[in-house]
N, C-alpha and C positions, 0 to 999 in steps of 0.2 A: 839362782835367786835363793835368797835366805828363808825359806820355809814360807810362813804366812806374814812375813813383815813386808811393809809396802816398799813399793819401788822408789828409791831415793836417789835415782840417777836420771839424767835427761833422756837416756835410751834404754829401751827395754827389748831384749832378744827373746823370742818365743821360739824354742826349738827343743824337740824331745831328744835329739842326738846329743849325748853329753861330748862326743868326740867332736862335732861340728862346733858346739857352744865353746869348748875349751879352746879350740883353734882360733875362733874369732876373739874371744877374751884376750888369749895370748898375744895376739897381733896387735892389741891395743895397748899392752902394758908397757910397751918401749917408747912411748910419745906422749904428746899433750893431751891424749884421750884416756889416759889412765883413769879408771874410776867412773868413766862417762856411761858404761854399758853394764846392765846386770841382766840375769837370766831368769826366765820362767821355763819350766820343763814341760809344761803341758797348757792347753787351751783354757782350762778352768782357772789355774793358777795365774794365768795371764791376766784374765779379766779382773780377779780379785786384786791384782796389783795395778792396774789401769785406773779402776774407778774407786773412788772414796766410799767406804761402806756407809757412811752417815749421809753425805750429800747426794751420792750418786754421780758427781761430777768427776771429770778427768783430774787425777792427782795433781797438784801443783808441782811444776818444775818438769813434768815429763813432756818431751819434744817429739819423740817418734817411737813407733813400735816397728821392729824389724821381725817379720813374721814368716815362719816355714809353714809350708801347706800340708806336707805329709806327716801327720801326728795322729796317734791312736785316741780313741774316745771322742774328742772334738777336734776335727781337723781345722787348719788354718782358715779355710773358707768360712767356716762356721764362726770362727772367733772374729774374722773380719766383719761378717754381717752384724754380729752382736755389738762390735764397737761402734759401728756406722748407726745402730739404732739410737745411740746416745751421744755420739760425738761426730760432728762434721769433718770432712777431710782438711778443711783449712784450719781446724782447731787442733787435731791431732793425726799428723800423717802415719800412714801404714805403708811399709816397704815390704814387699812379698820377696824373700830370699828363698829359693828352692831349687831343686835339682831338675825340675821339669821345665822345658820351654815349648810344651804343645800349645798351639795357637788357641784352642778352645779353652784351656786352663787360663791362659793370659787373658783372653776376653772376659771369662766369667769373673776374674778378680778385679779387672777395671770396671766392669758393670756392677760390682759389689762395693766400689769405693775405694779400691787401692790406689795409692799415689804413685806407686813405682812398682816395677816388677823386675826382679834381677835373678838371672840363673847362676847358681853356684858354679864357679869353674872347677874343673877336675884337679888341675895342678896346684901343688902346694903354694908356690910362690904367688900365683895369680889369685887364689882365694884370699891370702894373706893381705895382698894390696887391696883387693875388693873390699874387704872388711874394713880396712883403714880409711878408704875413700868414702865408703857409704856413711860412716859414724861421723868422720870429720864434715861431710857436706851436711848432713842433717843436724848434727849438733852444734857445730861451730859456724858453719857458713848460712844455711837457711834461716831466714827469719821468719818466725811464726806470724800469721796473720796479724797485723796492727802493731809489730814490735820492731820493725825496721829502724835501724839506726846508721845512717849513712857515715857517720864520723868514727864508728867502731872498727878497730883493727883487730882481728883474731890473733895475730903474731904478738901483741902486747900483752903484758901481764895483768893490765886492768881490763875488766869486762864490765858492760852495762849490767844491771839487775837482770837476774834469770838467764844469763849467759855464762858458762864457765869460761875462764882464762886458762892459759897454760900454767902448768904447775910451777 
């Protein structure tokens, strides 16, 4: 993420690991998802970039938050709970992307309002493929509540308002 500038992409990655974030961002640079994801390195920065400071609403154009759980200061579960205090799951999906698959942790996240829970693969190629699939689905394929357009083809260059088309 670029300091305190607002999120201007449809997907926000919240991960304190610069290596994991660079890996995910790099996986998206070679296809139609270029520019669709930006990073916040901690929970406080994430919240600043999710919500408009004047209205308190979710920033226009933000379609999904991809959230790591293991972060210092404000952990991912706390970030998720703060998001859910102000944004319903159908308005702003939150995808947990973390290294833990512990059943209790998975249950806590779903109880707090996560839309999806994904465990980070250890293999380089699997992690790269997963990053592409996650962002492609949540940014290009999934229609936010009330915005479904059955005529839209994400493989075409034209996209309806609010949806990025291929470059």
